[in-house]
N, C-alpha and C positions, 0 to 999 in steps of 0.2 A: 877802726873808727876812733877818732880822738874826740872825747867828750869832756871838756873842761867845766864840769858841773856835777852835782851830787847825784849821779844816776843810780837808781831810778827814783825820781820824785814824780808824784802823780799829777803832772801838769803838762802843758802843751809841748814845750821843747823836748821833754823826755819821751813823750808819746811819739813824736816824730822820729827821734833817734831809735827807739825800740822797734817801732813798726816798720821802719825802713830796713833795719837789721833783720827782722823776722821775715819780711817779704823776700829779701835777698837770700836768706837761709833756705827758704822753700824752693828757690831756684838752683840750689846746690852750692852756694858760696859758703865759705868758712869765715865767720865773723868774730873778731876780737874787739871788744869795746874797752878802751882805756879811760879811766875816770878817777874821780876823787875817792877818798877813803870812806865817805858816808853816802848813804842812799839805800833804798829798799832792794830786796832780792826778788827779781821778777819770777824766779823759779818757784816762789811760794804760790804763785797764781797760775802760771802756765809752764809747760815743759818745753824747753828749747835747749839747743846745744851751743847757743851764743856764749862765748867765753868772755866773762866780765873780769877785767884785771884792775885792781885798785892800787893807788899809791899807799905808802906806809902811813900809819895814823900818827904822824908827828904832831900835827895840830889837833890833838885828841879832844880839845874843848870845842872845836868848830863843828857844829851840828846843824847849821843853817841849811834848809832845803828849799825855801821859797826863793822866787826870782829877785834879782836886785844886785847892785854892785857891792863889793866889800873889799877893803884893802888887803885882807888876809888871802884873797884869791891869788894875789901876786905870788905869795909864798907857795900856795898849793900848785900853781901852774909851773913853778920851777921844779917842784917834785914830779909833776906830770911830764915835763920834758925829759927828765931822767928816766921815768918809767917807759915812755914811748921809745926813747933811744934804745933801751935794753931789749924791749920786745921786737923792735925793728931789726936789731942785730941777730936775734935768735930765731924769729919767725919768718924773716925775709918776705914781708907782705907784697902782693902784687899792686895794691892800691893803698894809699893813705886817704881815708875819707874824713875830712876835717869839719867838725860841727862848730858853728858860732865863730865870731871873729877871733877870739883867743885861740881856738883850735886851729884856725887857718895859719896864724903866726907860728904855732908849735909845729905844724906840718911843714911849713916853709923852712924852719930851722933844721928839722930832721932831714929833709930832702937835701939841704946843703951839706949836712954832716955826712950823709951817705951819697955824695954826688956821683960816685962811680956806678951806682946802681940805677940812676935815673928813674927813681920811683915816681910814677904819676900821682898827683894829688888832686882830690876833688874838694872844692870849697863849698860847704853847705851853709848858706846864710839864712838864718831864721827871721831876720828883721834888720833894722838899722841900729848900729852900735850907739851913735849919738842920740838918736830918738829914744831908744830904750833907757839910756842913762838919765836923760832929761825927764822922762816920764816917772822916774823914781826920785826925782828931786836933786839930781847931781848936775854939775857943769853950769851952775848959776853965774859963775864969774866969766865974763865974755872971752878972755884969752884962752881959757880952758876949752870952751866950745870950739874955737877956731883950731886949736891944736888937735883935739880929738876928731874933728871933721877931716882934717888932713890925714890923720892916722887911719880913719875908716876908709877913706878913698884909696889910700895905699894898699890896705888889706884887701879891699874889693878887687884889686888887680892881681892878687896872688893866686897861685894854683894853676894846674894844667887846664882845668875847666871849672866853672862855677855853676851851682844850682841855687835857686832861691824859692822860698815857700810862698811868696805873695806876688800878685800881679803888679802891685805898686812899686816893687823893688827891682824889677827886672831891668828897666832902662837905666836906672842909677848904676847898677853893677856892670851892665854892658858897657856903658860909657867910660867906666874906670879901667877897662881892660883893653889892651892893645889889640887883642885878637877878637874882641866882642863875643867870646865864647861863654855865654851864660844862658841857662835854660830855666824856665819856670816849671818846677815840679811841685805841684800843690800838695797839701796834706791829704790824708785819706781816712777811710773808716772801714771797719769790718762789719758787714750787715748780718752775718750768720747768727750772732748772739741775739740781735734784735728780732730776728725771725722767730726765735724760740720763745720770745716774750709777748708775741701777739696774743691779744685776748686775755692777758693776765693782769690787767690794770687793777681790778678789785683785790686780787691776791697780793699784789705788790704794795698797794696802799695800806693794807692790813699789816704787812711786814714792817713798813716804815712808819706806822702810826699816823697816816695821813687821812683826813676826812674823805669819805667816799662820796659825799653829796656835794662836793665843791668843784669849781673849775680851778684846776691847779696850774699855776704859772711857775715855771722852773728856771733857775739859773744854776749851772754847774761849771765850776772852774776856779781859778785862783781868786782868792778873796783879798785882792789888793787894789788900791784906788785907781791905778792906771788901767784897770780893766773896766772901769765905769761902775763898780759896785756901789760907790757912794751915791751916784745918781739914781740907781735902782732902789736903794733903801729909802731915799727921799720920795721916790715915786710911789712906793708902797704906802707911805704915810698919806699920800694924796688920794689913793684909790679907796673909796668908801663903800664899795660894793661888798656886802657880807657873804655873797656867794662865791667870792674869789679868795683862794688860798695860795700862799707863796711857799715854795720850797727853794732853799739856798743851800747848795752843797759844795764843799771845797775846803781849802786851807790857805792861810791860817785864819781860824774862825773866832778867836777870842773877842776881837773888837766888834765883829758883826753880832755875836751873841749879846755882848754888852749893849750895843745900839738897840737891838730888838727889845731887850729887857727894859732899858732906860726909857724908851719911847712907847712902852706898853703895847707892843705889837705881837706879843706871844700868841694871842688868840687867832692870828691870821698868818703867822710865819713859822715855819719849821726849819731849823738849821741842822743839816746833816754833815757832821764833821768829826774826824777827817773823812773825806770821801775818796776812796781809792779808785784808780782808773778802771779796775776790773769789775767794780760795782756800778760804774757810771750808767751802763745800759738799763739797769733796773730802775734807777731814779728818773732817768729821762722817759722811760716807758710808762711810768705811772702818771705822767703829766698830760696836760691839754694844750698848753701854750709855752713856748720857750722865748727867752730874752737873752740877747747878747748886747749889753750896753756899752761895749767898747766904742769910743768915739772915733770918727774919721779925721779928727783934727790932729795936728802935729805930724811928725815924720817917723813914727815907730816902724811902719811898713811891715807889720807882722801879718801872717795869715791867721785865721780864726778856726782852729780845728773843732772847737765846740759846736760850730754851726753844722758841720758834717755829722756830728753825733746826734744833734737834734733832728736833722733830716732823716737819718736812719730810723729814728723813733716815730716818723710820720707826723712831726709837729709843725704847726705854723710858727714862724720865727720873726720876732720883732728885733730889728737891728738897724744900724746906720747904712746909708746908701753908698758905702765905699766900694771900689771896683772888685775887691776880692769877694765880698758878700754877694754882689750881683753875679759874679762869675759862677759861684756855687748855686745860687738860688733862682736866678732868673725871675720869673713872675711869681714864684712861690714865696718870696719874701714880703714881709710887712715893713716897709722901709720908713725910717724916721729921718727927716731932713737934717735935723740937728739933735744930738743926744742931750736931753735935759729931763729933769724930773717930770715936768708938766707934759712934755711930748710922749715920754714913756708911759705915763699914767693914762693919757688919752688913748693911746694905741692899745693898751691892755684892756681898758674898759670897752672899747669898740669891738675887739675880737671876742671878748667874753660874751658880748650880747649876740654875736652873729655865729651861731653854731655851723651853719652851712658854709660860710667862708672859712672857718677853722678847718673843716673837713676837706674842702677843696684844696686849700694851700698845703695841708698835711699830705694829701695824696700826691700833689705835684712835687713836694719835697722828696718823698720816698722814691718816686720815679727818677728824679734827677740824680739821686745819690749813687745810683749804679755806675755812673761815670767816674766815681772817685774812690774806687776800691784800692786797698793797699797792694793787691796783686798787680794792678795797673802801674802803680808807682814803682814797684819792684822791677817790672819790665823796662820802664823808662830809665831807671838808674843803671840797670845792666847795659842798656844801650849807651849811656854816658860812659860807663867803664870801658866798654869795647872801643869807644872812639879815642881813648887815650892810651890803650894798651897796644904795644907794638907786637 
């Protein structure tokens, strides 16, 4: 697996990379993940035989782990090409599984360099390259957008076969490919840990110092503005119900903590940061309502793995009515026609008042989540591998 990112960071892209690898490992595959020099060690949390190989720490000052473009990644990716070339030469992999658009380019180059081996490559697209860059404030100059759109379309056509994480992206990738070989393989969730936390809400609230007599609304995920966190913070200001308490968990948290302090929201908001992925089930399980404020506007075309985590915790979920959310939730979702502070606040207050609806939607969420286990994703990926192995 080629992962041009600081693996492991406790956010969506890395969760997909790790859980796909772990699901494949359980099916008997030997996995090597090639990545940047920085990132957390997953073996601190779970025991696996996944072989994580890192580039040399030449850019020792580069410690960024949050999402977003950075010109220094160009240098890191050059080092990554060298590392992947070396490991391909000595390990002779059956498959190059290439994550993200940068990883697909690297896999394409390595396949050309080892042309006599005819190594199949799987392109794993987590969203739109241009949409993601624009959501972080890049490509504001029109010619740049056009150039990168052309580049994205070219990359979408690379690889022996492509898989995409979101329903919104499947037709875009298919249309860019001569063979139309692209498959929607959604994100997943492991429900086993959530099963162990049933009926432990009081205990968990005590552990995280959360009031036991409040209706707790949770957001867990990246604390960056393209995830809708700024709309959620404004919605919290609007909600004037003293029985509602908010938990925000994730990274990077400094600006969120400053916002809470500056706007005097500390009496109704707890910021849990950093929140690592392996503690995520506990924070979700102590809650009553979940919010995913990511907008359906723009063309990021990412899946939303946090929705599946909320579902595993039997939570009613307030979110946009984008196709991926509807595919996950069906009637279990509390859909907002347009993400805005007022709409989010109204939905939160309505669900907080209606305990019966909260429980019904939570039960529906939990029933539906059984369709999205990582074991199912592993089986589907293995099927994709078999389709390109001679």
